[in-house]
KERO-761941 format. One line per field, with one value per residue: x, y, z of N, C-alpha, C, O, CB in turn; residue in one letter. Coordinates in steps of 0.1 Angstrom, whole numbers. Glycine has a CB too. Example, Ala and Ser with C-alpha at 12.3 -4.5 7.8 and 13.67 -1.06 7.14 Angstrom:
BEGIN
n_u	(132	128);
n_v	(-57	-22);
n_w	(78	71);
ca_u	(123	137);
ca_v	(-45	-11);
ca_w	(78	71);
c_u	(132	129);
c_v	(-33	0);
c_w	(78	79);
o_u	(142	134);
o_v	(-33	11);
o_w	(85	80);
cb_u	(113	141);
cb_v	(-45	-6);
cb_w	(90	57);
code	(a	s);
This chain:
BEGIN
n_u	(182	216	241	267	261	247	267	284	268	268	295	297	281	297	319	308	302	327	337	322	331	323	321	332	323	292	270	245	227	228	218	192	181	183	165	143	130	127	137	125	130	107	88	67	42	32	14	12	39	45	20	-9	-36	-72	-73	-52	-29	4	13	24	49	76	73	67	91	105	90	96	124	123	110	129	150	140	120	94	72	58	73	82	90	78	93	86	100	112	124	145	151	157	184	201	187	192	220	225	215	189	172	173	175	169	142	130	120	146	172	201	231	264	274	258	264	293	303	284	285	269	255	241	219	210	191	158	138	136	136	127	129	101	74	43	13	-14	-39	-52	-33	-24	0	22	46	75	95	82	77	86	91	73	58	70	64	84	101	122	156	161	171	158	159	185	184	163	171	193	180	164	183	199	179	175	155	134	123	101	108	89	94	88	85	76	60	32	28	36	18	-6	-1	1	-25	-38	-32	-9	13	23	31	42	71	88	99	87	71	63	48	27	16	7	-11	-30	-45	-62	-94	-103	-87	-82	-79	-53	-19	10	40	58	87	115	138	160	181	169	177	163	165	169	189	218	240	275	301	291	292	280	253	246	250	229	206	209	207	182	166	176	167	139	138	150	133	110	121	126	101	92	68	46	26	37	62	67	61	80	102	101	112	142	143	147	159	188	195	172	170	193	188	165	173	175	197	232	248	240	225	239	262	254	248	223	195	188	163	158	153	130	111	112	101	76	64	53	53	70	91	76	50	48	52	31	9	11	21	16	-5	-25	-30	-41	-24	-14	11	34	59	83	116	121	113	121	152	149	125	126	134	158	163	178	191	222	236	225	248);
n_v	(130	125	103	115	142	144	137	159	179	172	175	202	211	204	220	246	244	243	268	285	283	264	234	204	178	169	175	159	149	169	191	181	180	206	218	205	187	161	159	141	125	114	93	109	97	66	39	20	24	52	74	96	96	99	121	135	128	114	81	46	21	32	57	50	41	66	79	62	67	94	92	79	97	123	119	119	106	121	143	149	162	156	154	155	138	133	107	120	143	134	126	150	165	152	154	181	188	193	174	152	125	99	81	64	42	33	19	2	6	2	26	46	44	47	65	87	93	84	68	38	28	3	-26	-26	-37	-63	-63	-65	-58	-57	-63	-48	-54	-52	-77	-82	-78	-103	-114	-134	-134	-114	-117	-118	-93	-79	-49	-35	-6	10	23	41	52	80	86	64	31	14	20	13	-14	-23	-18	-35	-60	-63	-62	-85	-104	-101	-84	-55	-23	5	33	51	78	89	111	106	81	84	98	79	58	71	75	49	39	55	44	51	37	2	-14	-12	-7	-12	-16	-47	-44	-18	-21	-37	-19	0	-14	-20	3	4	3	-20	-45	-71	-70	-67	-78	-89	-98	-129	-127	-116	-92	-81	-74	-56	-42	-24	6	29	60	81	110	106	109	115	96	90	97	79	55	58	58	32	15	20	9	-18	-23	-25	-48	-67	-67	-79	-105	-112	-111	-87	-63	-36	-35	-47	-36	-14	-25	-46	-30	-18	-32	-51	-83	-118	-121	-113	-99	-85	-69	-53	-40	-25	-9	-15	-26	-23	1	10	30	53	50	56	83	88	86	59	47	48	28	17	37	39	14	15	34	25	-2	-34	-47	-67	-59	-34	-40	-58	-42	-22	-32	-59	-87	-73	-51	-33	-41	-67	-81	-108	-118	-129	-127	-108	-118	-130	-146	-171	-178	-184	-163	-137	-117	-102	-89	-75	-85	-71	-63);
n_w	(22	16	30	30	30	54	72	68	78	105	111	107	128	150	145	149	176	187	178	192	217	234	254	237	243	250	278	282	301	321	306	300	326	334	316	325	310	286	253	227	197	173	151	127	125	129	132	161	167	170	175	176	199	202	219	213	225	224	217	218	209	207	218	244	254	254	275	296	299	305	330	345	345	351	369	362	339	320	314	287	256	225	194	161	134	101	78	65	81	107	115	112	131	155	156	157	182	185	194	223	222	199	191	170	150	138	119	130	117	101	89	100	127	128	107	107	134	156	186	191	215	220	209	203	188	165	131	96	61	40	16	6	-11	-34	-35	-59	-78	-85	-77	-58	-47	-39	-58	-82	-91	-113	-131	-116	-100	-71	-40	-18	11	14	24	40	50	33	6	-5	1	-14	-41	-41	-38	-62	-82	-76	-82	-108	-119	-127	-115	-108	-90	-66	-49	-16	13	39	60	61	37	18	24	16	-11	-20	-14	-32	-55	-68	-69	-73	-52	-18	1	31	65	79	102	99	76	85	103	85	70	89	90	68	52	39	48	40	13	7	9	27	13	14	14	33	31	43	72	99	126	150	170	198	196	203	204	196	220	245	269	293	290	269	283	302	285	274	296	307	287	289	315	312	296	312	334	323	320	347	359	368	370	359	378	401	407	425	449	450	452	476	497	502	486	480	456	441	418	410	433	430	405	412	431	459	468	465	443	417	405	413	399	373	377	386	409	433	426	399	379	389	385	357	349	361	346	321	322	318	292	278	285	273	246	240	244	224	199	198	207	221	206	176	156	161	160	161	186	176	166	185	209	242	248	260	252	226	210	203	221	249	279	291	323	355	373);
ca_u	(196	227	250	277	255	244	280	288	260	273	308	295	276	308	328	302	303	341	339	314	338	315	328	328	316	279	265	231	220	227	208	178	177	181	153	132	122	134	133	126	126	99	82	55	29	33	5	19	52	42	8	-17	-49	-83	-71	-40	-17	13	14	31	61	87	70	67	105	108	84	104	136	120	107	142	159	133	110	80	71	52	82	87	86	79	96	83	111	111	136	156	154	160	198	205	181	199	234	225	210	174	166	183	176	161	135	122	122	158	180	215	240	278	276	252	272	306	305	276	289	259	257	229	220	205	181	145	129	143	127	132	122	92	66	29	7	-28	-41	-57	-22	-21	14	23	60	82	103	73	74	93	85	63	61	71	65	95	105	136	164	160	179	150	163	196	180	154	180	201	171	160	195	202	169	175	143	135	112	100	107	81	99	80	93	71	51	19	27	37	6	-16	3	-2	-39	-43	-27	2	23	17	36	48	81	94	100	75	63	56	37	16	10	0	-23	-40	-53	-70	-108	-105	-74	-80	-76	-39	-11	24	46	66	101	121	150	171	181	167	177	159	168	172	203	222	252	288	308	285	291	271	240	244	248	215	196	211	203	168	161	179	158	126	139	153	121	102	127	125	87	89	58	41	18	44	75	69	61	93	113	99	122	150	139	157	165	198	196	161	174	203	181	155	180	175	210	242	249	240	220	249	272	248	245	209	192	186	150	156	147	116	102	111	92	63	59	45	55	82	92	64	37	48	51	17	-1	13	24	13	-19	-34	-31	-47	-14	-13	24	41	71	93	130	120	110	132	160	144	112	128	138	172	163	182	199	234	232	226	258);
ca_v	(135	115	101	124	155	143	137	173	187	168	181	217	214	203	232	257	243	247	282	292	282	255	221	195	167	174	170	159	148	182	199	176	184	221	221	197	181	153	161	128	125	102	92	118	90	52	31	10	29	66	80	103	91	108	133	142	123	105	68	37	14	40	68	44	42	80	81	54	74	107	89	75	109	135	115	120	101	131	154	146	169	147	161	146	139	124	100	129	153	128	126	164	170	146	159	195	190	196	164	146	111	96	69	65	30	36	7	3	2	6	40	55	42	51	77	98	96	82	57	31	23	-11	-30	-28	-45	-70	-62	-68	-52	-65	-57	-48	-52	-56	-91	-82	-79	-116	-117	-141	-133	-102	-121	-117	-78	-73	-38	-29	7	8	34	40	64	85	88	52	19	6	24	5	-28	-25	-18	-48	-72	-63	-65	-99	-113	-98	-78	-41	-16	20	39	63	82	97	114	101	69	89	101	66	51	78	72	35	38	62	35	57	26	-11	-20	-3	-14	-7	-27	-54	-39	-6	-25	-42	-7	7	-23	-19	15	2	-1	-34	-51	-84	-68	-64	-88	-87	-109	-137	-124	-106	-90	-74	-73	-42	-41	-10	10	44	64	94	115	102	118	116	82	89	97	67	45	59	53	18	7	21	-2	-30	-25	-30	-62	-76	-67	-90	-118	-116	-110	-74	-56	-23	-37	-51	-30	-6	-35	-52	-20	-13	-39	-61	-97	-129	-121	-102	-90	-76	-59	-43	-32	-16	1	-18	-32	-18	15	11	43	63	48	63	97	89	81	45	41	52	17	15	47	35	2	19	44	18	-16	-40	-48	-74	-51	-23	-46	-64	-31	-13	-39	-73	-92	-63	-39	-36	-47	-81	-87	-118	-113	-133	-126	-99	-125	-133	-157	-183	-181	-187	-151	-133	-105	-103	-78	-79	-86	-60	-65);
ca_w	(23	15	42	30	34	68	79	67	88	118	113	109	142	159	143	155	190	191	176	203	230	243	254	226	248	255	290	279	313	327	298	302	339	334	309	331	298	276	239	221	183	170	138	127	126	125	141	170	172	175	169	185	201	200	227	208	232	217	223	209	214	209	227	257	258	258	288	306	301	313	344	351	347	357	379	357	325	312	311	274	244	213	182	150	124	89	75	61	92	120	119	115	144	166	156	161	196	186	203	232	219	187	193	158	142	131	118	134	106	103	86	110	140	127	98	112	148	166	194	193	229	221	199	209	179	154	120	83	51	32	6	8	-24	-36	-40	-73	-88	-89	-73	-45	-42	-44	-70	-94	-92	-124	-137	-107	-94	-57	-31	-8	19	11	36	48	45	24	-7	-9	2	-26	-53	-41	-41	-76	-89	-74	-88	-123	-123	-126	-108	-109	-77	-63	-36	-7	24	52	59	57	22	11	25	8	-25	-23	-15	-44	-66	-75	-70	-72	-40	-8	8	43	75	80	112	93	66	93	108	74	66	99	88	56	54	35	50	33	-1	6	15	28	6	23	14	41	22	50	86	104	140	153	184	201	194	208	198	201	228	258	273	305	285	262	293	308	276	273	308	308	278	296	327	307	291	324	342	318	323	361	363	374	362	363	390	413	408	437	460	451	455	490	506	495	486	479	443	442	406	412	443	424	395	418	440	473	471	456	439	402	402	415	388	362	380	390	422	434	421	385	371	394	378	343	347	365	336	311	323	313	277	273	286	263	233	238	243	213	187	199	207	227	197	163	147	164	156	170	191	167	171	196	221	250	243	266	245	212	203	206	230	263	285	300	337	364	384);
c_u	(206	235	261	273	252	256	285	281	265	286	307	290	287	317	322	303	317	343	332	321	332	323	323	320	303	276	250	223	218	217	194	173	175	169	141	123	132	128	135	121	119	94	69	42	31	26	13	32	51	31	0	-31	-60	-81	-59	-27	-9	13	21	44	73	85	70	82	109	102	92	117	134	117	120	150	153	123	96	79	65	61	90	82	88	82	95	94	109	124	148	160	159	175	204	199	188	213	235	221	196	167	177	185	166	155	125	125	134	167	195	223	254	279	270	259	285	308	297	278	278	262	243	229	215	196	168	135	137	133	134	123	113	84	51	23	-7	-30	-46	-46	-19	-7	14	36	66	91	95	70	81	85	75	68	60	73	75	98	119	143	164	169	172	154	174	192	171	162	188	192	167	172	199	192	167	162	144	122	113	98	97	85	90	88	89	62	37	17	28	24	-5	-13	-1	-17	-45	-39	-17	14	16	20	42	59	86	96	87	65	56	46	25	8	1	-13	-34	-50	-63	-84	-110	-91	-71	-77	-61	-31	4	31	56	81	105	135	162	170	179	166	174	162	170	187	205	235	264	293	302	282	281	256	237	242	234	205	197	205	189	161	164	170	145	127	141	141	111	108	125	111	84	80	54	33	26	57	77	69	75	104	112	108	129	144	150	165	175	198	184	164	183	196	172	160	179	188	220	241	249	235	231	260	267	246	230	207	189	174	148	149	132	106	101	101	78	56	50	46	68	81	80	52	37	45	37	7	0	15	18	-2	-29	-36	-37	-37	-13	0	29	54	83	107	131	115	122	139	155	131	113	133	153	174	168	190	211	229	234	235	271);
c_v	(124	114	111	138	155	144	152	181	184	175	196	220	213	215	244	257	248	262	290	291	273	242	211	184	173	168	169	157	161	191	194	180	199	225	215	191	173	155	148	129	112	103	101	110	76	44	21	15	43	72	87	96	102	121	141	137	113	92	58	31	23	52	63	44	56	83	74	62	87	104	86	87	120	131	116	116	111	143	151	156	160	156	152	149	129	116	109	138	147	129	140	169	165	152	173	198	194	186	158	131	109	82	67	54	32	23	10	-3	7	21	50	55	49	65	89	101	95	69	50	25	9	-14	-33	-35	-50	-71	-66	-62	-61	-57	-59	-46	-56	-70	-92	-81	-93	-121	-123	-139	-120	-105	-120	-102	-72	-62	-31	-15	5	21	31	53	67	86	76	41	11	9	14	-10	-32	-27	-31	-60	-73	-67	-80	-108	-110	-92	-63	-35	-1	26	50	68	91	100	108	88	73	92	88	58	57	75	58	33	45	55	43	47	13	-17	-9	-12	-6	-19	-34	-49	-26	-10	-30	-30	0	-1	-22	-7	14	-2	-16	-41	-63	-83	-66	-76	-84	-100	-116	-133	-113	-104	-83	-77	-59	-42	-26	-7	25	47	78	98	108	113	121	102	80	88	85	55	46	54	38	10	9	10	-15	-33	-30	-44	-71	-77	-78	-103	-122	-114	-98	-67	-43	-24	-40	-45	-22	-15	-41	-43	-15	-20	-49	-75	-106	-128	-110	-93	-80	-65	-48	-34	-21	-8	-3	-24	-26	-4	17	25	54	62	56	78	99	84	66	39	45	41	15	25	43	24	7	28	37	3	-21	-42	-55	-66	-40	-29	-51	-53	-22	-20	-53	-76	-82	-51	-43	-42	-62	-88	-97	-112	-117	-132	-116	-105	-127	-145	-171	-187	-182	-175	-149	-121	-109	-91	-83	-78	-73	-64	-58);
c_w	(23	28	42	34	49	77	79	77	102	121	115	123	152	158	150	170	195	189	187	216	239	243	243	231	255	269	289	291	320	319	300	316	340	327	315	320	290	262	231	207	180	155	138	127	120	135	148	175	177	167	180	186	199	208	223	216	224	225	213	215	216	217	242	262	262	272	299	309	308	327	351	355	354	367	374	342	315	308	298	264	232	201	170	139	113	88	72	73	105	124	121	128	156	167	161	175	197	194	211	228	207	190	182	148	132	131	122	123	108	100	95	123	139	119	103	127	158	174	196	207	231	209	206	200	167	142	107	73	43	22	8	-6	-24	-41	-54	-83	-93	-86	-59	-39	-47	-56	-83	-97	-103	-131	-129	-103	-78	-49	-20	-1	16	25	45	42	34	9	-13	-9	-10	-39	-53	-44	-55	-85	-88	-81	-103	-127	-121	-119	-111	-96	-76	-50	-29	6	37	49	55	43	14	12	16	-7	-29	-24	-27	-57	-75	-77	-68	-58	-31	-1	20	53	76	91	107	83	74	99	97	71	76	98	76	59	50	36	42	18	-4	13	16	23	16	24	25	35	30	65	91	119	144	168	186	199	199	201	204	211	242	264	284	299	277	272	299	298	274	284	312	299	284	308	323	302	303	333	336	321	337	367	371	365	367	376	402	416	421	449	462	455	469	500	498	497	485	466	441	430	406	422	437	414	401	429	455	477	461	453	424	398	403	404	375	364	383	404	422	427	406	377	376	386	363	340	350	354	326	312	318	298	272	274	276	249	230	236	231	199	187	200	212	218	184	153	149	159	166	175	182	173	183	209	229	245	248	260	230	204	206	214	244	266	292	314	345	376	381);
o_u	(204	235	264	280	254	257	291	287	266	288	314	294	288	322	329	304	318	349	336	316	334	331	311	310	304	280	243	212	207	209	185	161	165	162	129	111	143	116	147	110	123	95	62	31	31	31	21	36	55	31	2	-36	-57	-87	-56	-16	-15	15	23	48	79	94	73	84	116	109	94	121	142	121	121	156	159	117	87	86	66	57	102	69	100	73	102	96	104	133	159	172	164	178	211	206	190	218	244	222	191	157	189	196	156	162	113	131	133	170	201	223	256	285	276	260	289	313	302	274	276	269	234	239	216	192	167	124	144	123	145	111	118	88	47	26	-12	-22	-43	-48	-13	-2	8	38	63	94	101	61	83	74	69	80	51	82	76	98	128	137	167	173	177	152	173	195	173	160	189	196	167	170	202	196	159	158	153	112	123	88	97	79	85	97	97	58	31	7	21	20	-13	-23	-6	-22	-55	-41	-16	23	6	11	48	55	89	94	76	53	44	35	14	-4	-10	-23	-46	-60	-71	-86	-116	-84	-60	-73	-57	-37	9	28	60	87	98	143	172	160	186	155	182	162	172	195	196	240	264	289	308	271	274	248	225	234	227	196	186	198	183	152	155	167	139	117	135	138	105	100	123	109	75	83	59	33	22	64	88	76	80	114	121	112	124	141	162	175	171	200	185	161	182	199	171	153	183	190	217	233	256	240	232	265	275	244	225	216	187	174	136	140	124	96	90	94	68	44	39	40	76	71	73	43	26	37	31	-3	-10	10	15	-10	-41	-42	-39	-41	-12	-1	28	60	92	109	140	113	133	133	155	126	104	135	160	184	162	197	211	219	243	231	280);
o_v	(114	124	116	145	165	151	156	190	194	181	202	230	221	220	252	267	255	269	302	297	273	239	211	180	180	156	178	163	164	198	203	185	203	234	218	191	177	154	144	132	101	114	102	117	74	42	13	12	46	74	84	92	113	132	151	143	104	91	62	35	22	57	70	46	58	90	79	63	91	111	90	88	127	140	113	122	109	152	152	158	158	165	142	160	117	119	106	142	154	132	143	176	172	156	177	209	197	190	158	125	115	72	69	57	33	18	20	-14	16	28	60	65	57	74	100	112	103	61	57	18	3	-5	-42	-39	-43	-78	-70	-60	-72	-46	-70	-36	-63	-75	-102	-82	-95	-130	-118	-143	-116	-96	-120	-99	-59	-64	-21	-12	-2	28	21	63	59	88	78	42	4	0	9	-18	-43	-36	-38	-69	-85	-74	-86	-119	-116	-95	-58	-42	4	24	59	64	101	92	105	85	66	88	87	52	50	73	56	26	40	60	40	50	12	-24	0	-23	6	-30	-27	-49	-24	-3	-27	-30	4	5	-23	-6	23	-10	-23	-42	-66	-92	-65	-82	-77	-111	-110	-136	-102	-113	-80	-82	-50	-42	-17	-16	32	38	86	91	105	125	129	98	70	80	79	47	35	46	32	0	1	3	-24	-45	-39	-52	-82	-88	-86	-112	-134	-116	-97	-65	-38	-15	-36	-47	-23	-12	-43	-47	-8	-13	-55	-79	-103	-134	-98	-81	-69	-53	-36	-22	-10	0	6	-27	-25	4	26	30	63	72	60	86	110	79	60	28	45	44	11	20	45	25	2	29	42	-4	-13	-38	-50	-67	-38	-24	-48	-54	-15	-15	-58	-69	-82	-41	-55	-49	-69	-99	-95	-104	-109	-137	-117	-98	-127	-154	-181	-198	-182	-176	-158	-115	-117	-85	-94	-72	-65	-68	-59);
o_w	(31	35	53	41	56	87	89	83	110	132	123	129	161	168	156	177	205	198	190	226	251	234	240	224	265	271	295	292	325	326	301	317	346	331	312	322	287	260	229	204	183	149	148	129	108	146	142	186	188	155	191	177	194	204	228	213	217	237	201	226	227	224	251	274	272	280	310	321	317	336	363	365	363	373	382	334	303	301	297	264	229	198	169	135	115	95	75	74	113	136	131	135	166	178	167	180	207	201	208	231	206	191	184	138	120	142	118	119	117	109	98	130	148	125	104	131	166	170	202	210	242	202	215	205	160	143	107	75	39	19	12	-13	-14	-49	-61	-95	-103	-92	-50	-28	-58	-63	-93	-105	-103	-135	-133	-102	-73	-52	-14	-8	16	35	57	31	27	1	-23	-18	-16	-46	-63	-51	-61	-95	-98	-86	-109	-139	-115	-117	-115	-90	-85	-40	-35	9	46	38	48	36	4	2	10	-14	-40	-33	-32	-68	-87	-84	-62	-52	-36	3	18	48	75	89	110	82	70	99	100	69	73	104	74	69	57	26	37	12	-15	22	8	27	26	35	25	35	24	70	86	124	142	176	176	200	200	193	216	210	250	263	285	304	278	270	301	302	273	282	318	304	284	310	329	305	304	339	344	326	340	379	379	353	377	384	413	426	427	459	473	461	474	510	489	508	487	464	441	431	402	419	439	414	396	435	463	489	449	459	419	388	394	400	367	355	382	410	411	422	402	369	368	382	357	330	344	354	323	303	313	292	262	264	270	242	220	229	227	189	176	194	208	223	181	144	139	155	178	168	180	184	190	219	224	239	241	261	223	192	210	215	250	258	297	318	342	386	389);
cb_u	(197	236	255	283	243	236	290	287	245	274	317	285	265	316	330	287	301	351	333	300	340	301	325	341	324	268	270	228	227	241	212	178	187	193	154	124	116	133	140	118	139	87	78	55	18	48	-7	21	61	55	-1	-18	-51	-96	-70	-41	-22	27	0	34	65	92	56	62	114	102	70	107	142	108	98	150	164	127	112	75	64	39	92	85	93	67	111	69	124	108	134	151	143	156	206	201	166	200	239	216	219	169	158	178	173	168	128	124	109	166	180	218	235	287	271	237	274	315	301	261	294	245	263	226	211	199	186	139	117	148	121	134	131	82	69	24	15	-36	-52	-68	-9	-24	22	20	68	90	109	60	76	97	78	61	51	83	51	107	103	136	159	146	183	136	167	208	172	144	189	207	158	153	207	202	156	178	131	135	112	89	120	65	113	66	93	63	51	15	39	49	1	-15	17	4	-45	-38	-39	7	35	23	46	38	93	86	105	78	71	67	43	21	20	9	-18	-34	-44	-63	-117	-110	-72	-93	-84	-35	-12	28	54	65	106	122	146	171	194	153	190	143	180	167	207	225	253	298	309	272	304	273	238	256	258	213	199	226	212	163	168	194	157	121	151	165	113	101	142	135	85	102	45	32	8	46	78	58	50	97	112	84	115	165	128	151	154	211	195	148	181	215	173	143	174	164	210	242	261	231	208	256	274	234	249	201	180	186	139	169	155	115	108	125	97	64	70	49	43	85	104	63	37	61	60	14	0	25	39	19	-20	-30	-16	-52	-1	-25	34	43	74	93	139	112	103	128	175	142	102	116	130	179	149	188	191	246	239	212	260);
cb_v	(144	118	87	125	158	130	128	178	183	153	178	222	203	191	234	258	228	240	286	287	295	253	214	190	159	172	179	147	138	189	198	161	180	228	216	206	193	138	173	118	126	102	78	127	97	47	25	-2	29	75	69	118	85	102	129	156	116	111	62	43	3	45	75	30	37	90	78	40	77	114	77	66	113	142	123	135	88	136	156	132	183	138	167	148	137	132	90	138	161	113	119	173	166	131	158	203	200	197	153	147	101	96	68	79	28	48	2	-5	8	-2	43	51	28	41	74	94	110	81	60	20	32	-14	-43	-15	-36	-84	-48	-83	-44	-73	-62	-38	-60	-46	-98	-72	-73	-118	-104	-156	-145	-97	-135	-124	-71	-83	-43	-38	18	-2	37	34	62	98	100	47	10	9	38	7	-31	-13	-6	-50	-70	-50	-56	-102	-111	-110	-84	-35	-19	24	43	59	89	91	129	111	62	101	110	58	52	93	75	25	44	77	31	70	28	-20	-31	4	-18	5	-21	-69	-35	2	-37	-51	2	8	-37	-19	27	-8	8	-35	-54	-93	-56	-51	-101	-85	-105	-151	-120	-111	-81	-59	-79	-37	-45	-9	2	47	63	93	130	100	131	126	76	100	110	64	47	74	60	15	10	35	-1	-31	-12	-21	-63	-70	-54	-89	-117	-107	-122	-66	-65	-16	-48	-66	-22	4	-45	-58	-8	-16	-45	-60	-99	-142	-121	-108	-99	-83	-66	-51	-41	-25	14	-28	-48	-26	22	0	47	60	34	57	105	80	89	40	46	55	5	18	61	31	-9	27	51	23	-23	-54	-55	-87	-45	-16	-58	-73	-23	-5	-40	-79	-105	-59	-34	-23	-41	-87	-75	-131	-119	-124	-121	-87	-139	-134	-156	-181	-170	-192	-139	-131	-99	-116	-69	-69	-97	-55	-81);
cb_w	(36	3	42	16	26	72	72	53	87	120	100	99	145	156	128	150	194	182	162	203	236	238	268	219	258	245	302	269	323	328	283	301	350	327	294	340	290	280	233	229	174	180	134	115	119	124	135	162	160	173	162	181	215	204	241	209	245	215	227	196	204	195	224	257	246	248	288	301	287	306	344	342	333	345	391	358	324	318	323	270	243	212	184	144	131	77	64	50	94	120	108	103	144	165	142	152	202	172	195	246	231	174	207	151	133	137	104	147	92	93	72	112	143	120	84	110	148	159	208	182	238	234	191	214	174	158	119	81	41	41	-8	18	-34	-45	-31	-75	-81	-103	-74	-47	-46	-32	-68	-91	-79	-134	-149	-95	-99	-54	-24	-16	34	4	43	50	56	26	-9	0	15	-27	-53	-27	-32	-80	-85	-59	-81	-130	-115	-140	-93	-119	-71	-64	-38	-4	26	59	73	66	19	17	40	11	-28	-12	-2	-44	-75	-68	-60	-82	-43	2	-1	50	88	83	125	86	57	104	114	62	65	113	86	46	45	21	65	35	-6	12	7	44	-6	20	0	56	10	47	92	97	146	151	189	215	180	224	200	189	221	258	277	314	276	253	305	311	262	271	320	304	264	299	335	295	282	332	342	302	320	368	372	377	361	352	387	412	396	437	459	437	446	494	518	499	476	481	431	444	393	416	455	417	385	423	438	476	470	444	445	396	410	429	385	359	368	380	428	448	430	378	373	409	379	338	356	378	329	298	316	319	273	280	300	263	231	250	255	215	185	211	215	240	195	157	149	157	154	162	205	154	160	193	218	265	248	281	248	205	208	192	230	266	295	297	344	369	386);
code	(m	s	l	s	k	i	a	a	t	i	a	l	a	g	a	l	t	i	a	a	g	l	p	v	q	a	t	t	l	d	n	v	r	a	n	d	r	l	r	c	g	i	n	p	g	l	p	g	f	s	h	t	d	d	t	g	r	w	s	g	f	e	t	a	y	c	r	a	l	a	a	a	v	l	g	d	p	e	r	v	s	f	v	t	l	t	g	k	t	r	f	p	a	l	a	s	g	e	v	d	i	l	s	r	n	t	t	w	t	f	s	r	d	v	d	l	g	f	t	f	v	g	i	n	y	y	d	g	q	g	f	l	g	r	r	d	l	g	v	e	s	a	t	e	l	d	g	a	s	i	c	i	q	t	g	t	t	t	e	l	n	l	a	d	f	f	r	v	n	g	i	t	y	e	p	v	p	l	e	t	n	a	e	a	r	a	a	y	e	a	e	r	c	d	v	y	t	t	d	v	s	g	l	a	a	t	k	s	t	f	h	d	r	d	a	h	m	i	y	p	e	i	i	s	k	e	p	l	g	p	l	v	r	h	g	d	d	q	w	a	d	i	g	r	w	v	l	n	a	l	i	t	a	e	e	l	g	v	t	q	a	n	v	e	e	l	a	a	a	a	g	d	h	r	e	i	n	r	m	l	g	t	e	g	s	l	g	e	m	l	g	l	d	p	q	w	a	v	r	a	i	a	a	g	g	n	y	a	e	i	f	e	g	t	l	g	a	g	s	p	l	g	l	p	r	g	l	s	a	l	y	r	d	g	g	i	l	y	s	p	p	f	r);
């Protein structure tokens, strides 16, 4: 779906709200509490980010954030309804109120922020678009892909990035458009295309599912900036603040050594570290400012751990993907990830 069509859908949703005599500014927190359930939009299946295990339970980097948010707001990380959305359906679903928040490997861009009327609550993963191809193509670089057929997900930033890259390099390609990662993966495996392009994390996730992983390679070129993060609708600043500071709590917890194992002990009584005290509610009134109780961050961290614990278990060394932290490492460790202070 084009940006103009998505924008029209959002405008229509707003007009219907006004016509129905409802307040234009949504009170998402009230709705979530009334439903006793957080509706979180996620990818229908991307290993490491959002996928189901053998029992049918959703897990992954982005579902962990949804559970942390549910724990902060509702007191229970399991009070989440996961709504699977494709690249095309994710924005209309958020705009119409079908979901309360979108946590679905979505790139923060100008048009999505401004024209579509969404608020990105932060960046939880710094990514970039790349290419996955078979080694038997005899290609070592994406600049050698002149005339190649390329599987690509529709409704994503990858379409424009791909066109720009080939135009700049003076080469041509044949697009093979698919709607979901699963369809693109299947098409690539069936050799309907020579190469698959998406964010490098998604390529690593796809490659991890192959029987013969060594027969495929991710080319060295990174052709875009893809800052990924959760997003909410414009017009509800309180809900955006809650989503933002839950993410910040997970990041700050890593920085300050607050873990899933020690968070409740640290929250039992105020210690010497004032920022930890403020974040965990033993000092100050940050929870009240958000419209939450003092221990909202304690529950968010206890749900799945701090940022590092979540990353390592879903995307990093403790996962099949084995992705390095890269730019998503803390600033003190050579990355660019950090949270504003809790004060």
